[in-house]
DOVOMI-69402 format. One record per residue (C-alpha): chain; residue number from 1; x, y, z. Coordinates in steps of 0.25 Angstrom, whole numbers, padded with zeros to 4 digits. Each point is the difference from the previous one (the first is absolute). Layout:
<senus>
+----+-----+-------+-------+-------+
: ch :   i :     X :     Y :     Z :
+----+-----+-------+-------+-------+
:  A : NUM :     X :     Y :     Z :
...
+----+-----+-------+-------+-------+
</senus>
This chain:
<senus>
+----+-----+-------+-------+-------+
: ch :   i :     X :     Y :     Z :
+----+-----+-------+-------+-------+
:  A :   1 : -0058 : -0036 :  0031 :
:  A :   2 :  0015 :  0001 : -0008 :
:  A :   3 :  0003 : -0012 : -0010 :
:  A :   4 :  0014 :  0000 :  0004 :
:  A :   5 :  0004 : -0012 : -0006 :
:  A :   6 : -0007 :  0005 : -0014 :
:  A :   7 :  0007 :  0013 :  0001 :
:  A :   8 :  0013 : -0008 :  0002 :
:  A :   9 : -0002 : -0008 : -0012 :
:  A :  10 : -0004 :  0012 : -0009 :
:  A :  11 :  0012 :  0006 :  0003 :
:  A :  12 :  0008 : -0011 : -0002 :
:  A :  13 : -0006 : -0004 : -0012 :
:  A :  14 :  0003 :  0016 : -0003 :
:  A :  15 :  0015 : -0003 :  0003 :
:  A :  16 :  0002 : -0011 : -0008 :
:  A :  17 : -0007 :  0006 : -0014 :
:  A :  18 :  0006 :  0013 :  0003 :
:  A :  19 :  0011 :  0000 :  0010 :
:  A :  20 : -0001 :  0012 :  0011 :
:  A :  21 :  0012 :  0009 : -0005 :
:  A :  22 : -0001 :  0011 : -0009 :
:  A :  23 : -0016 :  0003 :  0003 :
:  A :  24 :  0000 :  0011 : -0010 :
:  A :  25 :  0002 : -0011 : -0010 :
:  A :  26 : -0009 : -0009 :  0005 :
:  A :  27 : -0010 :  0011 :  0000 :
:  A :  28 :  0001 :  0003 : -0014 :
:  A :  29 :  0000 : -0015 : -0005 :
:  A :  30 : -0013 : -0001 :  0007 :
:  A :  31 : -0005 :  0012 : -0009 :
:  A :  32 : -0003 :  0008 :  0013 :
:  A :  33 :  0001 :  0015 : -0002 :
:  A :  34 :  0011 :  0006 :  0009 :
:  A :  35 : -0001 :  0015 :  0003 :
:  A :  36 :  0009 :  0009 :  0009 :
:  A :  37 : -0008 :  0011 :  0004 :
:  A :  38 :  0007 :  0011 :  0009 :
:  A :  39 : -0012 :  0006 :  0006 :
:  A :  40 : -0004 : -0012 :  0006 :
:  A :  41 :  0003 :  0008 :  0013 :
:  A :  42 :  0000 : -0010 :  0011 :
:  A :  43 : -0006 : -0012 : -0007 :
:  A :  44 :  0012 : -0010 : -0003 :
:  A :  45 : -0008 : -0008 : -0012 :
:  A :  46 : -0013 : -0003 : -0005 :
:  A :  47 : -0005 : -0012 : -0008 :
:  A :  48 : -0014 :  0001 : -0008 :
:  A :  49 : -0005 : -0006 : -0012 :
:  A :  50 : -0007 :  0011 : -0010 :
:  A :  51 : -0005 : -0002 : -0014 :
:  A :  52 :  0005 : -0015 : -0001 :
:  A :  53 :  0014 :  0004 :  0004 :
:  A :  54 :  0008 : -0003 :  0012 :
:  A :  55 :  0006 :  0011 :  0006 :
:  A :  56 :  0012 :  0003 :  0011 :
:  A :  57 :  0002 :  0014 :  0004 :
:  A :  58 :  0012 :  0004 :  0010 :
:  A :  59 :  0007 :  0010 :  0006 :
:  A :  60 :  0013 :  0002 : -0006 :
:  A :  61 :  0007 :  0006 :  0014 :
:  A :  62 : -0001 : -0014 :  0006 :
:  A :  63 :  0013 : -0006 :  0003 :
:  A :  64 :  0005 : -0012 : -0008 :
:  A :  65 : -0004 : -0011 :  0011 :
:  A :  66 : -0014 :  0008 :  0002 :
:  A :  67 : -0003 :  0001 : -0013 :
:  A :  68 :  0003 : -0016 : -0002 :
:  A :  69 : -0009 : -0001 :  0012 :
:  A :  70 : -0010 :  0008 : -0006 :
:  A :  71 :  0001 : -0007 : -0013 :
:  A :  72 : -0001 : -0014 :  0006 :
:  A :  73 : -0014 :  0004 :  0007 :
:  A :  74 : -0005 :  0007 : -0012 :
:  A :  75 :  0003 : -0013 : -0007 :
:  A :  76 : -0008 : -0008 :  0011 :
:  A :  77 : -0011 :  0007 :  0000 :
:  A :  78 :  0000 : -0003 : -0017 :
:  A :  79 :  0001 : -0015 :  0003 :
:  A :  80 : -0010 :  0000 :  0011 :
:  A :  81 : -0010 :  0011 : -0001 :
:  A :  82 :  0000 :  0004 : -0015 :
:  A :  83 : -0016 : -0001 : -0001 :
:  A :  84 : -0001 :  0008 :  0012 :
:  A :  85 :  0008 :  0012 : -0006 :
:  A :  86 : -0008 :  0002 : -0012 :
:  A :  87 : -0005 :  0014 : -0001 :
:  A :  88 :  0007 :  0004 :  0014 :
:  A :  89 :  0013 :  0001 :  0005 :
:  A :  90 :  0007 : -0008 :  0012 :
:  A :  91 :  0009 :  0011 :  0007 :
:  A :  92 :  0013 : -0003 :  0009 :
:  A :  93 : -0001 :  0012 :  0009 :
:  A :  94 : -0013 : -0005 :  0007 :
:  A :  95 :  0002 : -0014 : -0003 :
:  A :  96 :  0006 : -0006 :  0011 :
:  A :  97 : -0014 : -0003 :  0009 :
:  A :  98 :  0001 : -0012 :  0008 :
:  A :  99 : -0015 : -0003 : -0004 :
:  A : 100 :  0002 :  0003 : -0015 :
:  A : 101 :  0002 : -0015 : -0003 :
:  A : 102 :  0005 :  0005 : -0015 :
:  A : 103 :  0011 :  0009 :  0005 :
:  A : 104 :  0005 : -0010 :  0009 :
:  A : 105 :  0000 : -0011 : -0012 :
:  A : 106 :  0008 :  0009 : -0009 :
:  A : 107 :  0009 :  0002 :  0012 :
:  A : 108 :  0001 : -0014 :  0001 :
:  A : 109 :  0002 : -0002 : -0015 :
:  A : 110 :  0011 :  0009 :  0001 :
:  A : 111 :  0008 : -0005 :  0012 :
:  A : 112 :  0000 : -0013 : -0007 :
:  A : 113 :  0004 :  0006 : -0014 :
:  A : 114 :  0012 :  0005 :  0006 :
:  A : 115 :  0005 : -0007 :  0013 :
:  A : 116 :  0005 : -0015 : -0002 :
:  A : 117 : -0006 : -0007 :  0011 :
:  A : 118 :  0013 : -0009 :  0002 :
:  A : 119 :  0008 :  0012 :  0001 :
:  A : 120 : -0010 :  0007 :  0010 :
:  A : 121 : -0001 : -0013 :  0008 :
:  A : 122 :  0016 : -0001 :  0000 :
:  A : 123 :  0001 :  0013 :  0006 :
:  A : 124 : -0011 : -0002 :  0010 :
:  A : 125 :  0007 : -0014 :  0005 :
:  A : 126 :  0014 :  0008 :  0001 :
:  A : 127 : -0007 :  0009 :  0010 :
:  A : 128 :  0000 :  0013 : -0007 :
:  A : 129 : -0011 :  0010 :  0006 :
:  A : 130 : -0010 :  0004 : -0013 :
:  A : 131 :  0007 :  0014 :  0000 :
:  A : 132 :  0013 : -0005 : -0004 :
:  A : 133 : -0008 : -0010 : -0010 :
:  A : 134 : -0006 :  0012 : -0006 :
:  A : 135 :  0013 :  0006 : -0002 :
:  A : 136 :  0006 : -0013 : -0006 :
:  A : 137 : -0011 : -0002 : -0009 :
:  A : 138 : -0002 :  0015 : -0003 :
:  A : 139 : -0015 : -0001 :  0003 :
:  A : 140 : -0009 :  0007 :  0009 :
:  A : 141 : -0001 : -0007 :  0014 :
:  A : 142 : -0016 :  0000 : -0001 :
:  A : 143 :  0002 : -0006 : -0014 :
:  A : 144 :  0009 : -0011 :  0006 :
:  A : 145 : -0010 : -0002 :  0013 :
:  A : 146 : -0011 : -0003 : -0011 :
:  A : 147 :  0010 : -0011 : -0006 :
:  A : 148 :  0001 : -0006 :  0013 :
:  A : 149 : -0013 :  0002 :  0004 :
:  A : 150 : -0003 : -0007 : -0013 :
:  A : 151 :  0011 : -0012 :  0001 :
:  A : 152 : -0006 : -0002 :  0012 :
:  A : 153 : -0014 : -0003 : -0005 :
:  A : 154 :  0006 : -0008 : -0009 :
:  A : 155 :  0005 : -0008 :  0011 :
:  A : 156 :  0015 :  0004 :  0001 :
:  A : 157 :  0005 : -0002 :  0014 :
:  A : 158 :  0002 :  0016 :  0003 :
:  A : 159 : -0005 :  0009 :  0011 :
:  A : 160 : -0003 :  0014 : -0005 :
:  A : 161 :  0006 :  0011 :  0010 :
:  A : 162 : -0011 :  0011 : -0004 :
:  A : 163 : -0011 :  0004 : -0007 :
:  A : 164 :  0002 :  0006 : -0014 :
:  A : 165 : -0005 :  0015 :  0000 :
:  A : 166 : -0010 : -0002 : -0011 :
:  A : 167 :  0001 :  0013 : -0004 :
:  A : 168 :  0015 :  0002 : -0002 :
:  A : 169 : -0001 :  0005 : -0015 :
:  A : 170 : -0008 :  0011 :  0006 :
:  A : 171 :  0012 :  0004 :  0008 :
:  A : 172 :  0011 : -0001 : -0009 :
:  A : 173 :  0005 :  0011 : -0007 :
:  A : 174 :  0002 :  0002 : -0015 :
:  A : 175 :  0014 :  0001 :  0000 :
+----+-----+-------+-------+-------+
</senus>
């Protein structure tokens, strides 16, 4: 079972402590090693812990907005699943299986990290559809749907019009 309140609180603590802008600087502050790896092919990113080093690998061919979403997702793994990542990699092209709670949790953390709930709520109350909202917020519509779904679980008065595509990162281009 997903601990929506716990993930939200963790993301809010993270934002208060580090902010949610310039994620590369936050990653550096946290002592996480960030490597751009050109030969990841279709893989967008990966988080692992090896030899006591927290490591994020990222595809350098991502757009700025995609890069920000993938980094936020990897930070979610770092904050929520560090123990699980020891000795193995959590990668981002096969991670959006709805059955896989760890991937959903990392997505929920990323959604809370990148999307301000008051701004999302205001846009929804203005009657904007999710496509328009995602363009305004410069995010993937599926990450926005996860944010709306999580806000609903937290008690917000919202209707989520669609189920997010749990594999949306797998369908993203690396450009």
